[in-house]
N, CA, C, O and the ligand as a Tripos MOL2 file, in Angstrom:
@<TRIPOS>MOLECULE
protein
  305   303    77     0     0
PROTEIN
NO_CHARGES

@<TRIPOS>ATOM
      1 N         -28.4520   -5.5960 -152.4830 N.3       1 MET1
      2 CA        -28.3580   -4.8050 -151.3950 C.3       1 MET1
      3 C         -29.2610   -5.4020 -150.1960 C.2       1 MET1
      4 O         -30.3600   -5.8950 -150.4490 O.2       1 MET1
      5 N         -28.7500   -5.3390 -148.8730 N.am      2 GLU2
      6 CA        -29.4530   -5.7560 -147.6960 C.3       2 GLU2
      7 C         -30.2570   -4.7540 -147.0190 C.2       2 GLU2
      8 O         -29.8630   -3.5910 -146.9410 O.2       2 GLU2
      9 N         -31.4770   -5.1780 -146.4730 N.am      3 CYS3
     10 CA        -32.3180   -4.0760 -145.8480 C.3       3 CYS3
     11 C         -31.6350   -3.6740 -144.3930 C.2       3 CYS3
     12 O         -31.3380   -4.5000 -143.5290 O.2       3 CYS3
     13 N         -31.4720   -2.4470 -144.3060 N.am      4 ALA4
     14 CA        -30.8920   -1.7880 -143.1520 C.3       4 ALA4
     15 C         -31.7000   -2.1900 -141.9380 C.2       4 ALA4
     16 O         -31.1180   -2.3140 -140.8600 O.2       4 ALA4
     17 N         -33.0350   -2.4070 -142.0420 N.am      5 VAL5
     18 CA        -33.9130   -2.5550 -140.9140 C.3       5 VAL5
     19 C         -33.9140   -4.1840 -140.4480 C.2       5 VAL5
     20 O         -33.7290   -4.5170 -139.2780 O.2       5 VAL5
     21 N         -34.1210   -5.0250 -141.4060 N.am      6 CYS6
     22 CA        -34.2440   -6.3680 -140.9490 C.3       6 CYS6
     23 C         -33.2030   -7.4350 -141.7740 C.2       6 CYS6
     24 O         -33.3040   -8.6510 -141.6110 O.2       6 CYS6
     25 N         -32.3020   -6.8940 -142.5800 N.am      7 HIS7
     26 CA        -31.2650   -7.5690 -143.2450 C.3       7 HIS7
     27 C         -31.8530   -8.5090 -144.1530 C.2       7 HIS7
     28 O         -31.0570   -9.3600 -144.5500 O.2       7 HIS7
     29 N         -33.0770   -8.5990 -144.6140 N.am      8 SER8
     30 CA        -33.4920   -9.2800 -145.8080 C.3       8 SER8
     31 C         -32.8660   -8.8940 -147.2160 C.2       8 SER8
     32 O         -32.4670   -7.7410 -147.3840 O.2       8 SER8
     33 N         -32.7850   -9.7120 -148.0970 N.am      9 LYS9
     34 CA        -32.3420   -9.2680 -149.2530 C.3       9 LYS9
     35 C         -33.4170   -8.4470 -150.0770 C.2       9 LYS9
     36 O         -34.5590   -8.8700 -150.2510 O.2       9 LYS9
     37 N         -32.9320   -7.1720 -150.5960 N.am     10 MET10
     38 CA        -33.8720   -6.3630 -151.1700 C.3      10 MET10
     39 C         -34.0840   -6.5930 -152.6280 C.2      10 MET10
     40 O         -33.1700   -7.0610 -153.3080 O.2      10 MET10
     41 N         -35.3850   -6.2510 -153.2080 N.am     11 VAL11
     42 CA        -35.5290   -6.5450 -154.5500 C.3      11 VAL11
     43 C         -35.7190   -5.2720 -155.3820 C.2      11 VAL11
     44 O         -36.4070   -4.3260 -154.9990 O.2      11 VAL11
     45 N         -35.0680   -5.3140 -156.5370 N.am     12 LEU12
     46 CA        -35.1380   -4.0770 -157.5010 C.3      12 LEU12
     47 C         -36.5130   -3.8730 -158.1180 C.2      12 LEU12
     48 O         -37.0480   -4.8100 -158.7110 O.2      12 LEU12
     49 N         -37.0790   -2.7500 -158.0090 N.am     13 LYS13
     50 CA        -38.3650   -2.4100 -158.5740 C.3      13 LYS13
     51 C         -38.4820   -1.1730 -159.3160 C.2      13 LYS13
     52 O         -37.5940   -0.3500 -159.0940 O.2      13 LYS13
     53 N         -39.3900   -0.8570 -160.1550 N.am     14 LYS14
     54 CA        -39.5960    0.3350 -160.7530 C.3      14 LYS14
     55 C         -40.8470    0.7510 -160.6070 C.2      14 LYS14
     56 O         -41.7740   -0.0380 -160.7870 O.2      14 LYS14
     57 N         -41.0730    2.0990 -160.2450 N.am     15 GLY15
     58 CA        -42.4840    2.4880 -160.0860 C.3      15 GLY15
     59 C         -42.4290    4.0070 -159.4540 C.2      15 GLY15
     60 O         -41.6880    4.9200 -159.8160 O.2      15 GLY15
     61 N         -43.3110    4.0230 -158.5220 N.am     16 GLU16
     62 CA        -43.6890    5.5080 -158.1010 C.3      16 GLU16
     63 C         -43.2540    5.5050 -156.5880 C.2      16 GLU16
     64 O         -43.3120    4.4840 -155.9020 O.2      16 GLU16
     65 N         -42.8650    6.5830 -156.1710 N.am     17 ILE17
     66 CA        -42.3640    6.6790 -154.7240 C.3      17 ILE17
     67 C         -42.4330    8.1220 -154.1430 C.2      17 ILE17
     68 O         -42.1800    9.1040 -154.8410 O.2      17 ILE17
     69 N         -42.7510    8.1950 -152.9610 N.am     18 ASP18
     70 CA        -42.8670    9.6750 -152.3630 C.3      18 ASP18
     71 C         -41.5650   10.0330 -151.8020 C.2      18 ASP18
     72 O         -40.8550    9.1730 -151.2800 O.2      18 ASP18
     73 N         -41.1890   11.3550 -151.8900 N.am     19 LEU19
     74 CA        -39.9560   11.5640 -151.2820 C.3      19 LEU19
     75 C         -40.0830   12.9260 -150.6050 C.2      19 LEU19
     76 O         -40.7530   13.8020 -151.1520 O.2      19 LEU19
     77 N         -39.5110   13.1300 -149.5170 N.am     20 ARG20
     78 CA        -39.5460   14.5060 -148.7820 C.3      20 ARG20
     79 C         -38.1080   15.1700 -148.7750 C.2      20 ARG20
     80 O         -37.1100   14.6240 -148.3050 O.2      20 ARG20
     81 N         -38.1360   16.2750 -149.2910 N.am     21 VAL21
     82 CA        -36.9820   17.1250 -149.3040 C.3      21 VAL21
     83 C         -37.1170   18.3730 -148.6600 C.2      21 VAL21
     84 O         -37.8010   19.2180 -149.2380 O.2      21 VAL21
     85 N         -36.6240   18.6400 -147.6300 N.am     22 GLU22
     86 CA        -36.6100   19.8600 -146.7960 C.3      22 GLU22
     87 C         -38.1610   20.1810 -146.4750 C.2      22 GLU22
     88 O         -38.6120   21.3270 -146.4900 O.2      22 GLU22
     89 N         -38.8300   19.1670 -146.2180 N.am     23 GLY23
     90 CA        -40.3290   19.3920 -145.8780 C.3      23 GLY23
     91 C         -41.3300   19.4580 -146.9350 C.2      23 GLY23
     92 O         -42.5370   19.4770 -146.6950 O.2      23 GLY23
     93 N         -40.8300   19.4910 -148.1010 N.am     24 ARG24
     94 CA        -41.7090   19.4600 -149.2980 C.3      24 ARG24
     95 C         -41.7020   17.9900 -149.6300 C.2      24 ARG24
     96 O         -40.7460   17.2280 -149.4880 O.2      24 ARG24
     97 N         -43.1090   17.6470 -150.1720 N.am     25 LEU25
     98 CA        -43.2010   16.3160 -150.8250 C.3      25 LEU25
     99 C         -43.1320   16.3450 -152.0850 C.2      25 LEU25
    100 O         -43.5950   17.2970 -152.7120 O.2      25 LEU25
    101 N         -42.5270   15.2800 -152.6970 N.am     26 TYR26
    102 CA        -42.4620   15.2120 -154.1340 C.3      26 TYR26
    103 C         -42.8170   13.7410 -154.3280 C.2      26 TYR26
    104 O         -42.5720   12.8580 -153.5050 O.2      26 TYR26
    105 N         -43.4640   13.5590 -155.5890 N.am     27 LEU27
    106 CA        -43.7990   12.2030 -156.1070 C.3      27 LEU27
    107 C         -42.9070   11.8740 -157.2110 C.2      27 LEU27
    108 O         -42.9020   12.6290 -158.1840 O.2      27 LEU27
    109 N         -42.1440   10.8400 -157.1930 N.am     28 VAL28
    110 CA        -41.2650   10.4630 -158.2150 C.3      28 VAL28
    111 C         -41.7640    9.2900 -158.8400 C.2      28 VAL28
    112 O         -42.0300    8.2750 -158.1950 O.2      28 VAL28
    113 N         -41.9290    9.4070 -160.3130 N.am     29 GLN29
    114 CA        -42.4990    8.4040 -161.0850 C.3      29 GLN29
    115 C         -41.3640    7.7380 -161.8580 C.2      29 GLN29
    116 O         -40.3360    8.3940 -162.0250 O.2      29 GLN29
    117 N         -41.4460    6.5360 -162.3300 N.am     30 ASN30
    118 CA        -40.6850    5.7150 -163.2290 C.3      30 ASN30
    119 C         -39.3190    5.6220 -162.7480 C.2      30 ASN30
    120 O         -38.3680    5.7470 -163.5200 O.2      30 ASN30
    121 N         -39.1730    5.3940 -161.4270 N.am     31 VAL31
    122 CA        -37.8740    5.5120 -160.7640 C.3      31 VAL31
    123 C         -37.6130    4.0180 -160.3920 C.2      31 VAL31
    124 O         -38.5450    3.2440 -160.1740 O.2      31 VAL31
    125 N         -36.1640    3.6110 -160.3250 N.am     32 LEU32
    126 CA        -35.7700    2.3960 -159.8300 C.3      32 LEU32
    127 C         -35.3960    2.5520 -158.2730 C.2      32 LEU32
    128 O         -34.6800    3.4550 -157.8400 O.2      32 LEU32
    129 N         -35.9740    1.5600 -157.5100 N.am     33 TYR33
    130 CA        -35.6330    1.6350 -156.0960 C.3      33 TYR33
    131 C         -35.5680    0.1970 -155.6850 C.2      33 TYR33
    132 O         -35.9680   -0.6980 -156.4310 O.2      33 TYR33
    133 N         -35.0510   -0.0310 -154.4660 N.am     34 GLU34
    134 CA        -35.0540   -1.4170 -153.8640 C.3      34 GLU34
    135 C         -35.9070   -1.4830 -152.7700 C.2      34 GLU34
    136 O         -35.9420   -0.5630 -151.9520 O.2      34 GLU34
    137 N         -36.6950   -2.6140 -152.6570 N.am     35 GLU35
    138 CA        -37.8170   -2.6860 -151.7110 C.3      35 GLU35
    139 C         -37.5580   -3.9760 -150.8740 C.2      35 GLU35
    140 O         -37.1850   -5.0190 -151.4120 O.2      35 GLU35
    141 N         -37.7540   -3.8680 -149.6510 N.am     36 CYS36
    142 CA        -37.4890   -5.1720 -148.7240 C.3      36 CYS36
    143 C         -38.8280   -6.0020 -148.6590 C.2      36 CYS36
    144 O         -39.7920   -5.4400 -148.1390 O.2      36 CYS36
    145 N         -38.9720   -7.2150 -149.1100 N.am     37 PRO37
    146 CA        -40.1070   -8.0060 -149.2990 C.3      37 PRO37
    147 C         -40.6170   -8.1880 -147.9460 C.2      37 PRO37
    148 O         -41.8250   -8.3630 -147.7850 O.2      37 PRO37
    149 N         -39.7060   -8.1600 -146.8260 N.am     38 ARG38
    150 CA        -40.3330   -8.7160 -145.5530 C.3      38 ARG38
    151 C         -40.8960   -7.2890 -144.7960 C.2      38 ARG38
    152 O         -42.0570   -7.2930 -144.3870 O.2      38 ARG38
    153 N         -40.2340   -6.3330 -144.6570 N.am     39 CYS39
    154 CA        -40.7240   -5.2110 -143.9910 C.3      39 CYS39
    155 C         -41.1460   -4.0460 -144.6880 C.2      39 CYS39
    156 O         -41.7440   -3.1620 -144.0740 O.2      39 CYS39
    157 N         -40.8630   -3.9310 -146.0950 N.am     40 GLY40
    158 CA        -41.4740   -2.8940 -146.9410 C.3      40 GLY40
    159 C         -40.5750   -1.6680 -146.9520 C.2      40 GLY40
    160 O         -40.9890   -0.6340 -147.4750 O.2      40 GLY40
    161 N         -39.3710   -1.7300 -146.4020 N.am     41 GLU41
    162 CA        -38.4790   -0.5930 -146.5040 C.3      41 GLU41
    163 C         -38.0730   -0.2980 -147.9690 C.2      41 GLU41
    164 O         -37.7650   -1.2310 -148.7110 O.2      41 GLU41
    165 N         -38.0680    0.9360 -148.3790 N.am     42 LYS42
    166 CA        -37.7250    1.3540 -149.6420 C.3      42 LYS42
    167 C         -36.5460    2.3510 -149.7270 C.2      42 LYS42
    168 O         -36.5530    3.4150 -149.1090 O.2      42 LYS42
    169 N         -35.4960    1.9350 -150.5560 N.am     43 VAL43
    170 CA        -34.3530    2.7920 -150.7800 C.3      43 VAL43
    171 C         -34.0910    3.0110 -152.2050 C.2      43 VAL43
    172 O         -34.3830    2.2780 -153.1510 O.2      43 VAL43
    173 N         -33.3980    4.3170 -152.2000 N.am     44 PHE44
    174 CA        -32.7780    4.4520 -153.5810 C.3      44 PHE44
    175 C         -31.2380    4.1090 -153.5510 C.2      44 PHE44
    176 O         -30.5740    4.0790 -152.5150 O.2      44 PHE44
    177 N         -30.7720    3.8630 -154.7670 N.am     45 SER45
    178 CA        -29.3070    3.7780 -154.7280 C.3      45 SER45
    179 C         -28.6040    5.0130 -154.6720 C.2      45 SER45
    180 O         -29.1970    5.9760 -155.1570 O.2      45 SER45
    181 N         -27.4470    5.2100 -154.1780 N.am     46 PRO46
    182 CA        -26.9230    6.5310 -154.0930 C.3      46 PRO46
    183 C         -26.7590    7.3710 -155.2440 C.2      46 PRO46
    184 O         -26.6310    8.5920 -155.1560 O.2      46 PRO46
    185 N         -26.7610    6.6570 -156.4540 N.am     47 GLU47
    186 CA        -26.7740    7.2870 -157.8470 C.3      47 GLU47
    187 C         -28.0750    7.9860 -158.0300 C.2      47 GLU47
    188 O         -28.1170    9.1880 -158.2920 O.2      47 GLU47
    189 N         -29.1690    7.2260 -157.8910 N.am     48 VAL48
    190 CA        -30.5910    7.6080 -158.1140 C.3      48 VAL48
    191 C         -30.8810    8.8400 -157.1810 C.2      48 VAL48
    192 O         -31.3150    9.8940 -157.6440 O.2      48 VAL48
    193 N         -30.6140    8.6510 -155.8090 N.am     49 SER49
    194 CA        -30.8280    9.5280 -154.8290 C.3      49 SER49
    195 C         -30.1490   10.9340 -155.2400 C.2      49 SER49
    196 O         -30.7710   11.9920 -155.3260 O.2      49 SER49
    197 N         -28.8560   10.7770 -155.4630 N.am     50 GLN50
    198 CA        -28.1850   12.0580 -155.9330 C.3      50 GLN50
    199 C         -28.8220   12.8080 -157.1020 C.2      50 GLN50
    200 O         -29.0040   14.0260 -157.1130 O.2      50 GLN50
    201 N         -29.1670   11.9000 -158.1570 N.am     51 MET51
    202 CA        -29.9040   12.5760 -159.2030 C.3      51 MET51
    203 C         -31.2210   13.2130 -158.9570 C.2      51 MET51
    204 O         -31.5850   14.2050 -159.5890 O.2      51 MET51
    205 N         -31.9430   12.6350 -158.0270 N.am     52 LEU52
    206 CA        -33.1070   13.2420 -157.7100 C.3      52 LEU52
    207 C         -32.8780   14.4380 -156.8600 C.2      52 LEU52
    208 O         -33.5550   15.4280 -157.1370 O.2      52 LEU52
    209 N         -32.0470   14.5160 -155.8790 N.am     53 TYR53
    210 CA        -31.7330   15.6710 -155.3590 C.3      53 TYR53
    211 C         -31.2220   16.9640 -156.2650 C.2      53 TYR53
    212 O         -31.4560   18.1340 -155.9630 O.2      53 TYR53
    213 N         -30.5690   16.5820 -157.2920 N.am     54 GLU54
    214 CA        -30.0280   17.3290 -158.2420 C.3      54 GLU54
    215 C         -31.3430   17.9970 -159.0420 C.2      54 GLU54
    216 O         -31.5010   19.2080 -159.1970 O.2      54 GLU54
    217 N         -32.1050   17.1210 -159.4400 N.am     55 LYS55
    218 CA        -33.2670   17.6460 -160.0000 C.3      55 LYS55
    219 C         -34.1430   18.6010 -159.1540 C.2      55 LYS55
    220 O         -34.5450   19.6680 -159.6190 O.2      55 LYS55
    221 N         -34.4190   18.1990 -157.9320 N.am     56 VAL56
    222 CA        -35.0770   19.1470 -156.9980 C.3      56 VAL56
    223 C         -34.4750   20.4800 -156.9040 C.2      56 VAL56
    224 O         -35.1210   21.5250 -156.9830 O.2      56 VAL56
    225 N         -33.0140   20.3840 -156.7070 N.am     57 LYS57
    226 CA        -32.1840   21.7460 -156.5460 C.3      57 LYS57
    227 C         -32.4800   22.5320 -157.8130 C.2      57 LYS57
    228 O         -32.8310   23.7100 -157.7400 O.2      57 LYS57
    229 N         -32.3460   21.9080 -158.9550 N.am     58 ASN58
    230 CA        -32.3580   22.6250 -160.2350 C.3      58 ASN58
    231 C         -33.9050   22.7730 -160.7740 C.2      58 ASN58
    232 O         -34.1390   23.2640 -161.8780 O.2      58 ASN58
    233 N         -34.9020   22.3200 -159.9240 N.am     59 LYS59
    234 CA        -36.2210   22.6330 -160.1560 C.3      59 LYS59
    235 C         -36.7050   21.9250 -161.4240 C.2      59 LYS59
    236 O         -37.6870   22.3760 -162.0140 O.2      59 LYS59
    237 N         -36.0230   20.7700 -161.9020 N.am     60 GLU60
    238 CA        -36.6050   19.9820 -162.9510 C.3      60 GLU60
    239 C         -37.6300   19.0560 -162.6130 C.2      60 GLU60
    240 O         -37.4050   17.8500 -162.5120 O.2      60 GLU60
    241 N         -38.8550   19.6220 -162.4160 N.am     61 TYR61
    242 CA        -40.0060   19.0130 -162.1680 C.3      61 TYR61
    243 C         -41.2840   19.6660 -162.6110 C.2      61 TYR61
    244 O         -41.2610   20.8940 -162.6840 O.2      61 TYR61
    245 N         -42.3600   19.0600 -162.9070 N.am     62 THR62
    246 CA        -43.4910   19.7340 -163.1750 C.3      62 THR62
    247 C         -44.3490   19.6600 -161.9790 C.2      62 THR62
    248 O         -44.4060   18.6600 -161.2630 O.2      62 THR62
    249 N         -45.0910   20.8700 -161.7590 N.am     63 GLU63
    250 CA        -46.1110   21.0460 -160.7440 C.3      63 GLU63
    251 C         -47.3940   20.5890 -161.1070 C.2      63 GLU63
    252 O         -48.0340   21.0580 -162.0480 O.2      63 GLU63
    253 N         -47.8040   19.6110 -160.3170 N.am     64 GLN64
    254 CA        -49.2860   19.0470 -160.6080 C.3      64 GLN64
    255 C         -49.9000   18.9890 -159.2750 C.2      64 GLN64
    256 O         -49.2960   18.9030 -158.2050 O.2      64 GLN64
    257 N         -51.4150   19.0550 -159.4960 N.am     65 THR65
    258 CA        -52.1680   19.0670 -158.2800 C.3      65 THR65
    259 C         -52.7690   17.6680 -158.1950 C.2      65 THR65
    260 O         -53.4580   17.2470 -159.1240 O.2      65 THR65
    261 N         -52.5300   16.9480 -157.1240 N.am     66 ILE66
    262 CA        -52.9910   15.6200 -156.9830 C.3      66 ILE66
    263 C         -53.8340   15.6090 -155.6910 C.2      66 ILE66
    264 O         -53.6300   16.3860 -154.7580 O.2      66 ILE66
    265 N         -54.7770   14.6850 -155.7090 N.am     67 ASN67
    266 CA        -55.6320   14.4620 -154.5000 C.3      67 ASN67
    267 C         -54.8230   13.4070 -153.3700 C.2      67 ASN67
    268 O         -54.4570   12.2750 -153.6870 O.2      67 ASN67
    269 N         -54.6590   13.9000 -152.2430 N.am     68 VAL68
    270 CA        -54.0380   13.0690 -151.4560 C.3      68 VAL68
    271 C         -54.9160   12.8820 -150.1580 C.2      68 VAL68
    272 O         -55.3650   13.8600 -149.5590 O.2      68 VAL68
    273 N         -55.1470   11.5430 -149.7370 N.am     69 ALA69
    274 CA        -55.8640   11.3600 -148.4960 C.3      69 ALA69
    275 C         -55.2090   11.7220 -147.3950 C.2      69 ALA69
    276 O         -54.0860   11.2500 -147.2140 O.2      69 ALA69
    277 N         -55.7600   12.6040 -146.4710 N.am     70 VAL70
    278 CA        -55.0700   13.0020 -145.3920 C.3      70 VAL70
    279 C         -55.7230   12.3920 -144.1790 C.2      70 VAL70
    280 O         -56.9340   12.5290 -144.0080 O.2      70 VAL70
    281 N         -54.9980   11.7500 -143.3610 N.am     71 LEU71
    282 CA        -55.5240   11.1680 -142.1250 C.3      71 LEU71
    283 C         -55.0520   11.9230 -140.7940 C.2      71 LEU71
    284 O         -53.9150   12.3390 -140.5740 O.2      71 LEU71
    285 N         -56.1650   12.0100 -139.9560 N.am     72 ASP72
    286 CA        -55.6810   12.7940 -138.5330 C.3      72 ASP72
    287 C         -55.4230   11.6790 -137.6240 C.2      72 ASP72
    288 O         -56.2940   10.8960 -137.2470 O.2      72 ASP72
    289 N         -54.1660   11.6350 -137.2810 N.am     73 GLY73
    290 CA        -53.8830   10.6180 -136.1970 C.3      73 GLY73
    291 C         -54.1720   10.7890 -134.9000 C.2      73 GLY73
    292 O         -53.8910    9.9230 -134.0700 O.2      73 GLY73
    293 N         -54.7610   11.9170 -134.5890 N.am     74 THR74
    294 CA        -55.0880   12.2640 -133.1000 C.3      74 THR74
    295 C         -56.1130   11.2220 -132.5260 C.2      74 THR74
    296 O         -57.1000   10.7710 -133.1070 O.2      74 THR74
    297 N         -55.7580   10.9940 -131.5190 N.am     75 TYR75
    298 CA        -56.5980    9.8310 -130.7650 C.3      75 TYR75
    299 C         -56.9210   10.3460 -129.2850 C.2      75 TYR75
    300 O         -56.0580   10.8730 -128.5830 O.2      75 TYR75
    301 N         -58.2190   10.1500 -128.8840 N.am     76 GLY76
    302 CA        -58.4660   10.4130 -127.6380 C.3      76 GLY76
    303 C         -58.5700   11.9520 -127.1980 C.2      76 GLY76
    304 O         -58.8030   12.2440 -126.0250 O.2      76 GLY76
    305 ZN        -36.5340   -5.2430 -144.3310 Zn       77 ZN77
@<TRIPOS>BOND
     1     1     2 1
     2     2     3 1
     3     3     4 2
     4     3     5 am
     5     5     6 1
     6     6     7 1
     7     7     8 2
     8     7     9 am
     9     9    10 1
    10    10    11 1
    11    11    12 2
    12    11    13 am
    13    13    14 1
    14    14    15 1
    15    15    16 2
    16    15    17 am
    17    17    18 1
    18    18    19 1
    19    19    20 2
    20    19    21 am
    21    21    22 1
    22    22    23 1
    23    23    24 2
    24    23    25 am
    25    25    26 1
    26    26    27 1
    27    27    28 2
    28    27    29 am
    29    29    30 1
    30    30    31 1
    31    31    32 2
    32    31    33 am
    33    33    34 1
    34    34    35 1
    35    35    36 2
    36    35    37 am
    37    37    38 1
    38    38    39 1
    39    39    40 2
    40    39    41 am
    41    41    42 1
    42    42    43 1
    43    43    44 2
    44    43    45 am
    45    45    46 1
    46    46    47 1
    47    47    48 2
    48    47    49 am
    49    49    50 1
    50    50    51 1
    51    51    52 2
    52    51    53 am
    53    53    54 1
    54    54    55 1
    55    55    56 2
    56    55    57 am
    57    57    58 1
    58    58    59 1
    59    59    60 2
    60    59    61 am
    61    61    62 1
    62    62    63 1
    63    63    64 2
    64    63    65 am
    65    65    66 1
    66    66    67 1
    67    67    68 2
    68    67    69 am
    69    69    70 1
    70    70    71 1
    71    71    72 2
    72    71    73 am
    73    73    74 1
    74    74    75 1
    75    75    76 2
    76    75    77 am
    77    77    78 1
    78    78    79 1
    79    79    80 2
    80    79    81 am
    81    81    82 1
    82    82    83 1
    83    83    84 2
    84    83    85 am
    85    85    86 1
    86    86    87 1
    87    87    88 2
    88    87    89 am
    89    89    90 1
    90    90    91 1
    91    91    92 2
    92    91    93 am
    93    93    94 1
    94    94    95 1
    95    95    96 2
    96    95    97 am
    97    97    98 1
    98    98    99 1
    99    99   100 2
   100    99   101 am
   101   101   102 1
   102   102   103 1
   103   103   104 2
   104   103   105 am
   105   105   106 1
   106   106   107 1
   107   107   108 2
   108   107   109 am
   109   109   110 1
   110   110   111 1
   111   111   112 2
   112   111   113 am
   113   113   114 1
   114   114   115 1
   115   115   116 2
   116   115   117 am
   117   117   118 1
   118   118   119 1
   119   119   120 2
   120   119   121 am
   121   121   122 1
   122   122   123 1
   123   123   124 2
   124   123   125 am
   125   125   126 1
   126   126   127 1
   127   127   128 2
   128   127   129 am
   129   129   130 1
   130   130   131 1
   131   131   132 2
   132   131   133 am
   133   133   134 1
   134   134   135 1
   135   135   136 2
   136   135   137 am
   137   137   138 1
   138   138   139 1
   139   139   140 2
   140   139   141 am
   141   141   142 1
   142   142   143 1
   143   143   144 2
   144   143   145 am
   145   145   146 1
   146   146   147 1
   147   147   148 2
   148   147   149 am
   149   149   150 1
   150   150   151 1
   151   151   152 2
   152   151   153 am
   153   153   154 1
   154   154   155 1
   155   155   156 2
   156   155   157 am
   157   157   158 1
   158   158   159 1
   159   159   160 2
   160   159   161 am
   161   161   162 1
   162   162   163 1
   163   163   164 2
   164   163   165 am
   165   165   166 1
   166   166   167 1
   167   167   168 2
   168   167   169 am
   169   169   170 1
   170   170   171 1
   171   171   172 2
   172   171   173 am
   173   173   174 1
   174   174   175 1
   175   175   176 2
   176   175   177 am
   177   177   178 1
   178   178   179 1
   179   179   180 2
   180   179   181 am
   181   181   182 1
   182   182   183 1
   183   183   184 2
   184   183   185 am
   185   185   186 1
   186   186   187 1
   187   187   188 2
   188   187   189 am
   189   189   190 1
   190   190   191 1
   191   191   192 2
   192   191   193 am
   193   193   194 1
   194   194   195 1
   195   195   196 2
   196   195   197 am
   197   197   198 1
   198   198   199 1
   199   199   200 2
   200   199   201 am
   201   201   202 1
   202   202   203 1
   203   203   204 2
   204   203   205 am
   205   205   206 1
   206   206   207 1
   207   207   208 2
   208   207   209 am
   209   209   210 1
   210   210   211 1
   211   211   212 2
   212   211   213 am
   213   213   214 1
   214   214   215 1
   215   215   216 2
   216   215   217 am
   217   217   218 1
   218   218   219 1
   219   219   220 2
   220   219   221 am
   221   221   222 1
   222   222   223 1
   223   223   224 2
   224   223   225 am
   225   225   226 1
   226   226   227 1
   227   227   228 2
   228   227   229 am
   229   229   230 1
   230   230   231 1
   231   231   232 2
   232   231   233 am
   233   233   234 1
   234   234   235 1
   235   235   236 2
   236   235   237 am
   237   237   238 1
   238   238   239 1
   239   239   240 2
   240   239   241 am
   241   241   242 1
   242   242   243 1
   243   243   244 2
   244   243   245 am
   245   245   246 1
   246   246   247 1
   247   247   248 2
   248   247   249 am
   249   249   250 1
   250   250   251 1
   251   251   252 2
   252   251   253 am
   253   253   254 1
   254   254   255 1
   255   255   256 2
   256   255   257 am
   257   257   258 1
   258   258   259 1
   259   259   260 2
   260   259   261 am
   261   261   262 1
   262   262   263 1
   263   263   264 2
   264   263   265 am
   265   265   266 1
   266   266   267 1
   267   267   268 2
   268   267   269 am
   269   269   270 1
   270   270   271 1
   271   271   272 2
   272   271   273 am
   273   273   274 1
   274   274   275 1
   275   275   276 2
   276   275   277 am
   277   277   278 1
   278   278   279 1
   279   279   280 2
   280   279   281 am
   281   281   282 1
   282   282   283 1
   283   283   284 2
   284   283   285 am
   285   285   286 1
   286   286   287 1
   287   287   288 2
   288   287   289 am
   289   289   290 1
   290   290   291 1
   291   291   292 2
   292   291   293 am
   293   293   294 1
   294   294   295 1
   295   295   296 2
   296   295   297 am
   297   297   298 1
   298   298   299 1
   299   299   300 2
   300   299   301 am
   301   301   302 1
   302   302   303 1
   303   303   304 2
@<TRIPOS>SUBSTRUCTURE
     1 MET1         2 RESIDUE 1 A MET
     2 GLU2         6 RESIDUE 1 A GLU
     3 CYS3        10 RESIDUE 1 A CYS
     4 ALA4        14 RESIDUE 1 A ALA
     5 VAL5        18 RESIDUE 1 A VAL
     6 CYS6        22 RESIDUE 1 A CYS
     7 HIS7        26 RESIDUE 1 A HIS
     8 SER8        30 RESIDUE 1 A SER
     9 LYS9        34 RESIDUE 1 A LYS
    10 MET10       38 RESIDUE 1 A MET
    11 VAL11       42 RESIDUE 1 A VAL
    12 LEU12       46 RESIDUE 1 A LEU
    13 LYS13       50 RESIDUE 1 A LYS
    14 LYS14       54 RESIDUE 1 A LYS
    15 GLY15       58 RESIDUE 1 A GLY
    16 GLU16       62 RESIDUE 1 A GLU
    17 ILE17       66 RESIDUE 1 A ILE
    18 ASP18       70 RESIDUE 1 A ASP
    19 LEU19       74 RESIDUE 1 A LEU
    20 ARG20       78 RESIDUE 1 A ARG
    21 VAL21       82 RESIDUE 1 A VAL
    22 GLU22       86 RESIDUE 1 A GLU
    23 GLY23       90 RESIDUE 1 A GLY
    24 ARG24       94 RESIDUE 1 A ARG
    25 LEU25       98 RESIDUE 1 A LEU
    26 TYR26      102 RESIDUE 1 A TYR
    27 LEU27      106 RESIDUE 1 A LEU
    28 VAL28      110 RESIDUE 1 A VAL
    29 GLN29      114 RESIDUE 1 A GLN
    30 ASN30      118 RESIDUE 1 A ASN
    31 VAL31      122 RESIDUE 1 A VAL
    32 LEU32      126 RESIDUE 1 A LEU
    33 TYR33      130 RESIDUE 1 A TYR
    34 GLU34      134 RESIDUE 1 A GLU
    35 GLU35      138 RESIDUE 1 A GLU
    36 CYS36      142 RESIDUE 1 A CYS
    37 PRO37      146 RESIDUE 1 A PRO
    38 ARG38      150 RESIDUE 1 A ARG
    39 CYS39      154 RESIDUE 1 A CYS
    40 GLY40      158 RESIDUE 1 A GLY
    41 GLU41      162 RESIDUE 1 A GLU
    42 LYS42      166 RESIDUE 1 A LYS
    43 VAL43      170 RESIDUE 1 A VAL
    44 PHE44      174 RESIDUE 1 A PHE
    45 SER45      178 RESIDUE 1 A SER
    46 PRO46      182 RESIDUE 1 A PRO
    47 GLU47      186 RESIDUE 1 A GLU
    48 VAL48      190 RESIDUE 1 A VAL
    49 SER49      194 RESIDUE 1 A SER
    50 GLN50      198 RESIDUE 1 A GLN
    51 MET51      202 RESIDUE 1 A MET
    52 LEU52      206 RESIDUE 1 A LEU
    53 TYR53      210 RESIDUE 1 A TYR
    54 GLU54      214 RESIDUE 1 A GLU
    55 LYS55      218 RESIDUE 1 A LYS
    56 VAL56      222 RESIDUE 1 A VAL
    57 LYS57      226 RESIDUE 1 A LYS
    58 ASN58      230 RESIDUE 1 A ASN
    59 LYS59      234 RESIDUE 1 A LYS
    60 GLU60      238 RESIDUE 1 A GLU
    61 TYR61      242 RESIDUE 1 A TYR
    62 THR62      246 RESIDUE 1 A THR
    63 GLU63      250 RESIDUE 1 A GLU
    64 GLN64      254 RESIDUE 1 A GLN
    65 THR65      258 RESIDUE 1 A THR
    66 ILE66      262 RESIDUE 1 A ILE
    67 ASN67      266 RESIDUE 1 A ASN
    68 VAL68      270 RESIDUE 1 A VAL
    69 ALA69      274 RESIDUE 1 A ALA
    70 VAL70      278 RESIDUE 1 A VAL
    71 LEU71      282 RESIDUE 1 A LEU
    72 ASP72      286 RESIDUE 1 A ASP
    73 GLY73      290 RESIDUE 1 A GLY
    74 THR74      294 RESIDUE 1 A THR
    75 TYR75      298 RESIDUE 1 A TYR
    76 GLY76      302 RESIDUE 1 A GLY
    77 ZN77       305 GROUP 0 **** ****
């Protein structure tokens, strides 16, 4: 697949990625995705994407509390 942003060839990877669905943040582990080596754009294949949205819809996830570093972007 080609990167939609810079048209480089994307690389298939497996790992952890964050996902927002309807304003809620999800952490997806052990997932296959493609990453652009040039600009860092990450995408799921349509199959993976659909599978993840199905899981969210059917609440097929565990609730865990994690520490997230939050930065305030306010300047000046
Ligand atoms: Zn790119």
